[in-house]
Backbone as numpy.savetxt, mean C-alpha at the origin, in Angstrom:
# Nx Ny Nz CAx CAy CAz Cx Cy Cz
27.69 -6.17 -0.86 27.90 -5.89 -2.27 28.73 -4.63 -2.43
29.64 -4.65 -3.39 30.47 -3.49 -3.72 29.98 -2.87 -5.03
30.42 -1.65 -5.28 30.04 -0.97 -6.51 30.45 -1.76 -7.75
31.55 -2.49 -7.65 32.03 -3.29 -8.79 31.11 -4.46 -9.09
30.22 -4.81 -8.14 29.30 -5.93 -8.35 28.02 -5.52 -9.07
27.79 -4.21 -9.22 26.57 -3.73 -9.87 26.58 -4.10 -11.35
25.37 -4.39 -11.88 25.22 -4.70 -13.30 24.39 -3.60 -13.96
24.78 -3.22 -15.17 24.11 -2.13 -15.88 23.53 -2.66 -17.19
22.25 -2.37 -17.41 21.56 -2.78 -18.63 20.97 -1.55 -19.31
20.86 -1.58 -20.64 20.25 -0.48 -21.35 21.25 0.28 -22.20
20.88 1.54 -22.52 21.75 2.37 -23.35 22.07 3.67 -22.61
22.64 4.62 -23.32 23.03 5.87 -22.67 21.87 6.69 -22.15
20.69 6.53 -22.76 19.53 7.31 -22.36 18.75 6.66 -21.21
18.69 5.34 -21.21 17.93 4.61 -20.20 18.79 3.46 -19.67
19.00 3.47 -18.38 19.87 2.46 -17.77 19.18 1.80 -16.59
19.25 0.49 -16.54 18.76 -0.28 -15.39 19.97 -0.74 -14.58
19.98 -0.39 -13.31 21.08 -0.81 -12.43 20.58 -1.95 -11.56
21.25 -3.08 -11.62 20.88 -4.24 -10.84 21.85 -4.41 -9.68
21.32 -4.38 -8.46 22.18 -4.54 -7.30 21.57 -3.92 -6.06
22.35 -3.80 -5.01 21.90 -3.21 -3.76 21.61 -1.72 -3.96
20.39 -1.28 -3.58 20.00 0.11 -3.81 20.92 1.10 -3.11
21.34 0.77 -1.90 22.20 1.69 -1.15 23.55 1.84 -1.84
24.10 0.72 -2.31 25.38 0.78 -3.03 25.22 1.54 -4.33
24.14 1.25 -5.07 23.92 1.88 -6.37 23.72 3.38 -6.24
22.97 3.81 -5.24 22.70 5.24 -5.06 23.97 6.03 -4.77
24.91 5.39 -4.11 26.18 6.06 -3.81 27.03 6.31 -5.05
26.66 5.68 -6.19 27.42 5.87 -7.43 26.78 6.92 -8.33
25.62 7.45 -7.94 24.87 8.39 -8.78 25.16 9.83 -8.34
25.29 10.71 -9.30 25.61 12.11 -9.02 24.49 12.78 -8.22
24.86 13.75 -7.40 23.88 14.54 -6.66 22.96 15.29 -7.63
21.70 15.44 -7.24 20.73 16.27 -7.98 20.63 15.89 -9.45
20.64 14.59 -9.76 20.68 14.15 -11.16 19.45 13.35 -11.60
18.53 13.05 -10.69 17.40 12.18 -11.00 16.11 13.00 -11.12
15.31 12.72 -12.16 14.05 13.43 -12.38 12.89 12.86 -11.57
12.81 11.54 -11.44 11.68 10.90 -10.76 12.15 9.62 -10.09
11.67 9.39 -8.88 12.00 8.16 -8.16 10.70 7.46 -7.79
10.57 6.18 -8.12 9.45 5.34 -7.69 10.03 4.13 -6.99
9.59 3.87 -5.77 10.14 2.76 -4.98 9.04 1.81 -4.54
9.32 0.52 -4.59 8.41 -0.51 -4.10 9.22 -1.44 -3.19
9.49 -1.00 -1.96 10.38 -1.77 -1.07 9.69 -3.01 -0.51
10.44 -3.88 0.15 9.84 -5.04 0.82 8.82 -4.61 1.86
7.94 -5.54 2.26 6.81 -5.21 3.13 7.04 -5.52 4.60
8.29 -5.85 4.97 8.61 -6.09 6.38 7.75 -7.20 6.99
7.62 -8.31 6.25 6.80 -9.41 6.78 7.61 -10.71 6.89
8.93 -10.59 6.91 9.75 -11.75 7.20 10.15 -12.58 5.99
9.86 -12.10 4.79 10.20 -12.87 3.60 11.71 -12.87 3.37
12.21 -14.00 2.89 13.65 -14.15 2.66 13.99 -13.69 1.24
14.80 -12.64 1.12 15.24 -12.13 -0.17 16.72 -12.45 -0.34
17.00 -13.57 -0.95 18.39 -13.98 -1.21 19.25 -13.92 0.05
18.71 -14.41 1.15 19.47 -14.44 2.39 19.16 -13.32 3.35
18.54 -12.23 2.85 18.15 -11.12 3.73 16.71 -11.33 4.18
16.51 -11.52 5.47 15.17 -11.72 6.00 14.58 -10.37 6.37
13.57 -9.99 5.61 12.95 -8.67 5.75 11.97 -8.68 6.93
12.42 -8.23 8.08 11.52 -8.19 9.25 11.97 -7.11 10.21
11.11 -6.11 10.37 11.31 -5.07 11.37 10.41 -5.42 12.53
10.86 -5.25 13.75 10.15 -5.78 14.91 8.91 -4.98 15.28
8.63 -3.85 14.62 7.48 -3.03 14.96 6.25 -3.46 14.16
5.07 -3.10 14.67 3.80 -3.40 14.03 3.05 -2.08 13.87
2.58 -1.80 12.65 1.95 -0.52 12.38 0.65 -0.33 13.17
0.11 -1.42 13.70 -1.08 -1.30 14.54 -0.76 -0.73 15.92
0.52 -0.65 16.22 0.95 -0.07 17.48 2.17 0.82 17.22
1.91 2.10 16.99 2.98 3.06 16.73 3.23 3.93 17.96
3.11 3.31 19.12 3.25 4.06 20.37 4.63 4.69 20.53
5.61 4.22 19.76 6.95 4.80 19.82 7.03 6.12 19.03
5.93 6.47 18.33 5.87 7.73 17.60 4.92 8.70 18.29
5.28 9.95 18.33 4.45 10.96 18.98 3.27 11.34 18.08
2.21 11.83 18.70 1.07 12.32 17.93 1.49 13.51 17.08
0.85 13.63 15.92 1.08 14.78 15.03 2.56 14.99 14.72
3.27 13.92 14.42 4.71 14.03 14.21 5.17 13.65 12.81
4.28 13.12 11.97 4.67 12.62 10.66 4.11 13.53 9.56
4.95 13.84 8.56 4.55 14.75 7.48 3.80 14.05 6.35
4.16 12.83 6.04 3.54 12.12 4.92 3.58 10.62 5.17
2.49 9.94 4.84 2.43 8.49 4.97 2.06 7.90 3.62
2.82 6.92 3.16 2.51 6.17 1.94 2.60 4.69 2.29
1.52 3.95 2.06 1.51 2.55 2.46 0.82 1.68 1.41
1.24 0.43 1.35 0.72 -0.53 0.35 0.53 -1.87 1.05
-0.58 -2.03 1.78 -0.79 -3.24 2.59 -1.16 -4.45 1.74
-1.11 -5.64 2.33 -1.58 -6.84 1.62 -3.07 -6.73 1.30
-3.51 -7.49 0.30 -4.93 -7.53 -0.06 -5.53 -8.81 0.54
-5.78 -8.77 1.84 -6.20 -9.96 2.59 -5.18 -11.08 2.33
-5.66 -12.27 2.01 -4.73 -13.40 1.84 -4.52 -13.77 0.38
-4.67 -12.78 -0.53 -4.42 -13.07 -1.94 -3.00 -13.57 -2.13
-2.05 -12.90 -1.46 -0.67 -13.38 -1.40 -0.30 -13.48 0.07
0.05 -14.67 0.52 0.45 -14.87 1.91 1.95 -14.64 2.02
2.31 -13.46 2.45 3.71 -13.04 2.39 4.60 -13.82 3.35
4.07 -14.24 4.47 4.91 -14.98 5.43 4.54 -16.46 5.47
3.70 -16.89 4.54 3.29 -18.31 4.47 2.76 -18.81 5.81
2.07 -17.94 6.54 1.47 -18.34 7.81 2.42 -18.46 8.97
3.70 -18.11 8.76 4.70 -18.29 9.81 4.72 -17.15 10.82
4.12 -16.01 10.46 4.07 -14.86 11.37 2.61 -14.61 11.73
2.27 -14.85 12.98 0.87 -14.77 13.40 0.26 -13.40 13.17
1.08 -12.34 13.32 0.57 -10.97 13.20 0.39 -10.51 11.76
0.86 -11.30 10.80 0.81 -10.91 9.39 -0.64 -10.86 8.91
-1.12 -9.69 8.50 -2.52 -9.57 8.10 -2.79 -10.22 6.74
-1.74 -10.64 6.03 -1.99 -11.37 4.78 -2.40 -12.81 5.05
-2.50 -13.20 6.31 -3.04 -14.52 6.66 -4.56 -14.49 6.78
-5.16 -13.31 6.75 -6.59 -13.16 7.02 -7.40 -13.34 5.74
-8.35 -14.26 5.75 -9.21 -14.52 4.58 -10.59 -13.90 4.73
-10.94 -13.46 5.93 -12.26 -12.88 6.21 -12.24 -11.37 6.01
-13.14 -10.86 5.19 -13.23 -9.42 4.98 -13.49 -8.66 6.28
-14.49 -9.06 7.11 -14.72 -8.32 8.35 -13.50 -8.31 9.28
-12.82 -9.44 9.41 -11.64 -9.50 10.29 -10.51 -8.65 9.73
-10.35 -8.67 8.41 -9.30 -7.86 7.79 -9.58 -6.38 8.02
-10.85 -5.98 7.89 -11.20 -4.58 8.08 -11.01 -4.13 9.52
-11.22 -5.03 10.47 -10.98 -4.70 11.88 -9.50 -4.34 12.08
-8.61 -5.13 11.48 -7.18 -4.86 11.62 -6.78 -3.60 10.86
-7.40 -3.37 9.70 -7.09 -2.17 8.93 -7.58 -0.91 9.65
-8.65 -1.03 10.40 -9.12 0.13 11.18 -8.11 0.48 12.27
-7.51 -0.54 12.90 -6.48 -0.29 13.90 -5.31 0.46 13.27
-4.94 0.03 12.06 -3.85 0.68 11.34 -4.22 2.12 11.01
-5.44 2.31 10.50 -5.88 3.65 10.11 -5.87 4.61 11.30
-6.31 4.14 12.45 -6.37 5.02 13.63 -4.97 5.39 14.12
-4.03 4.47 14.03 -2.66 4.79 14.43 -2.02 5.76 13.43
-2.27 5.54 12.14 -1.73 6.45 11.14 -2.32 7.85 11.30
-3.59 7.91 11.62 -4.24 9.21 11.83 -3.63 9.91 13.04
-3.36 9.16 14.09 -2.81 9.74 15.32 -1.45 10.38 15.10
-0.58 9.70 14.35 0.80 10.19 14.22 0.97 11.21 13.11
0.02 11.28 12.17 0.13 12.24 11.07 -0.16 13.66 11.55
0.57 14.62 11.03 0.33 16.01 11.37 -0.99 16.48 10.75
-1.70 17.40 11.41 -2.94 17.94 10.84 -2.69 18.57 9.46
-3.68 18.38 8.59 -3.66 18.93 7.23 -2.55 18.33 6.37
-2.03 17.18 6.77 -1.05 16.44 5.96 -1.73 15.20 5.38
-1.00 14.46 4.55 -1.64 13.43 3.73 -1.13 12.02 4.01
-2.07 11.09 3.82 -1.79 9.65 3.93 -2.30 8.99 2.66
-1.43 8.29 1.94 -1.81 7.61 0.70 -1.71 6.11 0.88
-2.73 5.40 0.41 -2.74 3.95 0.54 -3.14 3.33 -0.79
-2.33 2.40 -1.28 -2.59 1.72 -2.56 -3.24 0.38 -2.29
-4.41 0.16 -2.90 -5.20 -1.05 -2.66 -5.84 -1.55 -3.94
-6.04 -2.86 -4.01 -6.75 -3.45 -5.13 -7.92 -4.28 -4.63
-8.67 -4.82 -5.57 -9.83 -5.65 -5.25 -9.58 -7.09 -5.66
-10.55 -7.94 -5.45 -10.38 -9.35 -5.77 -11.73 -9.94 -6.20
-11.74 -11.23 -6.44 -12.97 -11.95 -6.77 -13.09 -13.20 -5.91
-14.33 -13.59 -5.68 -14.61 -14.84 -4.99 -15.90 -15.41 -5.56
-15.86 -16.68 -5.97 -17.02 -17.28 -6.58 -17.46 -16.57 -7.84
-16.48 -16.07 -8.60 -16.70 -15.36 -9.86 -17.41 -14.02 -9.68
-17.48 -13.51 -8.45 -18.11 -12.23 -8.18 -17.08 -11.25 -7.59
-17.33 -9.98 -7.84 -16.41 -8.92 -7.45 -16.44 -8.68 -5.94
-15.27 -8.56 -5.33 -15.14 -8.27 -3.89 -14.48 -6.90 -3.75
-15.23 -5.88 -3.33 -14.69 -4.51 -3.26 -13.83 -4.27 -2.03
-12.70 -4.93 -1.97 -11.80 -4.81 -0.82 -11.36 -3.38 -0.59
-10.95 -2.70 -1.66 -10.43 -1.33 -1.52 -11.48 -0.40 -0.92
-12.71 -0.50 -1.39 -13.78 0.35 -0.87 -13.98 0.12 0.63
-13.99 -1.14 1.05 -14.21 -1.45 2.46 -13.07 -0.94 3.34
-11.84 -1.02 2.84 -10.71 -0.49 3.61 -10.77 1.04 3.63
-11.17 1.63 2.52 -11.32 3.08 2.47 -12.27 3.56 3.56
-13.35 2.82 3.79 -14.31 3.19 4.84 -13.66 3.19 6.22
-12.72 2.27 6.45 -12.05 2.22 7.76 -11.23 3.48 7.99
-10.62 3.99 6.92 -9.83 5.22 7.05 -10.73 6.43 7.28
-11.90 6.44 6.65 -12.85 7.52 6.92 -13.34 7.45 8.36
-13.62 6.24 8.85 -14.07 6.08 10.24 -13.01 6.54 11.23
-11.75 6.43 10.83 -10.65 6.87 11.72 -10.57 8.39 11.79
-11.28 9.09 10.90 -11.28 10.55 10.92 -10.74 11.21 9.67
-10.16 10.43 8.77 -9.59 11.00 7.55 -10.66 11.57 6.63
-10.24 12.50 5.80 -11.07 13.04 4.72 -10.48 12.54 3.40
-11.32 12.02 2.52 -10.83 11.51 1.24 -10.56 12.68 0.30
-9.29 12.86 -0.06 -8.89 13.96 -0.96 -8.93 13.53 -2.42
-8.38 12.34 -2.71 -8.32 11.87 -4.09 -8.47 10.35 -4.14
-9.00 9.87 -5.27 -8.98 8.44 -5.60 -8.34 8.33 -6.97
-7.05 8.02 -6.98 -6.28 7.93 -8.23 -6.31 6.48 -8.69
-6.76 6.25 -9.92 -6.85 4.90 -10.45 -5.54 4.52 -11.14
-4.93 3.46 -10.65 -3.70 2.94 -11.25 -4.08 1.80 -12.19
-3.91 2.00 -13.48 -4.23 0.98 -14.47 -3.06 0.00 -14.57
-3.39 -1.28 -14.60 -2.35 -2.32 -14.60 -2.32 -3.02 -15.96
-1.13 -3.12 -16.53 -0.95 -3.80 -17.81 0.07 -4.93 -17.65
-0.16 -6.02 -18.34 0.82 -7.12 -18.41 1.29 -7.58 -17.04
0.33 -7.78 -16.14 0.68 -8.26 -14.80 1.07 -9.73 -14.86
1.78 -10.18 -13.85 2.26 -11.56 -13.81 1.11 -12.56 -13.87
-0.04 -12.21 -13.26 -1.15 -13.15 -13.17 -2.17 -12.97 -14.31
-1.95 -12.02 -15.23 -2.93 -11.75 -16.27 -3.23 -12.98 -17.12
-2.18 -13.61 -17.64 -2.39 -14.77 -18.50 -3.06 -15.93 -17.76
-2.76 -16.05 -16.49 -3.36 -17.13 -15.71 -4.87 -16.94 -15.61
-5.31 -15.70 -15.44 -6.73 -15.43 -15.24 -7.48 -15.16 -16.54
-6.79 -14.86 -17.64 -7.45 -14.49 -18.87 -8.36 -15.60 -19.40
-7.83 -16.82 -19.47 -8.63 -17.93 -19.99 -9.80 -18.25 -19.08
-9.57 -18.11 -17.76 -10.62 -18.40 -16.79 -11.76 -17.37 -16.89
-11.38 -16.10 -17.11 -12.38 -15.04 -17.26 -13.24 -15.28 -18.49
-12.61 -15.67 -19.60 -13.36 -15.95 -20.82 -14.26 -17.18 -20.64
-13.73 -18.19 -19.98 -14.47 -19.45 -19.83 -15.66 -19.31 -18.89
-15.48 -18.53 -17.81 -16.52 -18.47 -16.78 -17.29 -17.16 -16.76
-16.96 -16.24 -17.66 -17.78 -15.06 -17.85 -17.64 -13.97 -16.81
-16.43 -13.49 -16.59 -16.23 -12.31 -15.74 -15.06 -11.48 -16.29
-15.00 -10.24 -15.87 -13.96 -9.33 -16.34 -12.69 -9.43 -15.47
-11.56 -9.19 -16.10 -10.31 -9.11 -15.35 -10.28 -7.82 -14.54
-9.69 -7.87 -13.37 -9.47 -6.66 -12.57 -8.13 -6.07 -12.99
-8.19 -4.92 -13.64 -6.99 -4.34 -14.24 -6.65 -2.97 -13.66
-7.02 -2.75 -12.39 -6.75 -1.46 -11.79 -6.58 -1.61 -10.28
-5.98 -0.59 -9.68 -5.90 -0.46 -8.23 -6.27 0.97 -7.86
-6.61 1.17 -6.59 -6.98 2.50 -6.10 -5.84 3.07 -5.25
-5.42 4.27 -5.57 -4.50 5.00 -4.71 -5.33 6.08 -4.00
-5.78 5.74 -2.79 -6.57 6.69 -2.01 -5.62 7.67 -1.32
-5.92 8.95 -1.45 -5.15 9.99 -0.76 -6.07 10.64 0.26
-5.72 10.49 1.54 -6.52 11.03 2.63 -5.82 12.24 3.25
-6.62 13.14 3.80 -6.08 14.29 4.52 -6.54 14.23 5.97
-5.63 14.54 6.89 -6.00 14.62 8.30 -6.60 16.00 8.59
-7.69 16.01 9.30 -8.38 17.26 9.62 -7.49 18.17 10.46
-7.67 19.46 10.25 -7.04 20.43 11.13 -7.86 20.53 12.42
-7.21 20.98 13.47 -7.90 21.11 14.74 -9.08 22.07 14.61
-10.24 21.62 15.06 -11.48 22.43 15.04 -11.88 22.83 13.62
-11.46 22.05 12.62 -11.82 22.37 11.23 -13.30 22.11 10.99
-13.96 23.02 10.32 -15.35 22.85 9.91 -15.36 22.07 8.60
-15.79 20.81 8.65 -15.79 19.96 7.45 -17.21 19.74 6.93
-18.13 20.59 7.33 -19.53 20.41 6.92 -19.67 20.43 5.39
-18.88 21.26 4.73 -18.97 21.33 3.27 -18.27 20.15 2.60
-17.51 19.38 3.40 -16.79 18.21 2.88 -17.44 16.91 3.33
-18.67 16.99 3.83 -19.33 15.83 4.42 -19.34 14.61 3.51
-19.49 14.81 2.22 -19.55 13.69 1.27 -18.23 12.95 1.16
-17.15 13.55 1.66 -15.82 12.93 1.59 -15.37 12.42 2.96
-16.31 12.35 3.91 -15.99 11.91 5.27 -16.92 10.77 5.68
-16.66 10.24 6.87 -17.52 9.17 7.39 -18.89 9.67 7.78
-19.02 10.97 7.99 -20.30 11.54 8.42 -21.43 11.27 7.44
-21.08 11.10 6.16 -22.12 10.89 5.15 -22.81 9.55 5.34
-22.18 8.62 6.08 -22.77 7.29 6.28 -23.54 7.21 7.59
-23.58 8.30 8.35 -24.27 8.28 9.64 -25.75 8.54 9.46
């Protein structure tokens, strides 16, 4: 794509640029943006208009990264098999997993690798939502949060992301009214901190895995 292929929507105050992000960014002035929010592809082999999004690495094995080498981690994993991103074509894709215990086993592997490569006293943020099964609430986010605590992380924040006008809202609205349950309209942005070497966390016990021992 060339810069001439970009499409611009909106007015002088608010503009939406449609096109390749790398091409579009090269047309924007230096030091001119107030806030950037990105939701990139998940590297699970999905075809985006001819571009197959697949990086050959697996976050459960970050052996190519040194310990204590990363400043910040932000991740947004699948919510079990709510959306099967690779349609079952990639065996390693954790969005193929329908079992909560099996999913948590894989998330613990991820958490331990992320903990290993993150620098001490730095942060790891993970965005997660919950689901329902048999008209009952399934606390997926809480169970994954526990895996990160077991890996050694300390929970710094739980930021609630409120969701409005989601693609699936209308689909579930009538079902919720008919069968008597509430819509899930939020996600959890857990912010974890990696412990410093020999840090005394006794006063932070309630925010660690130690509280469950």
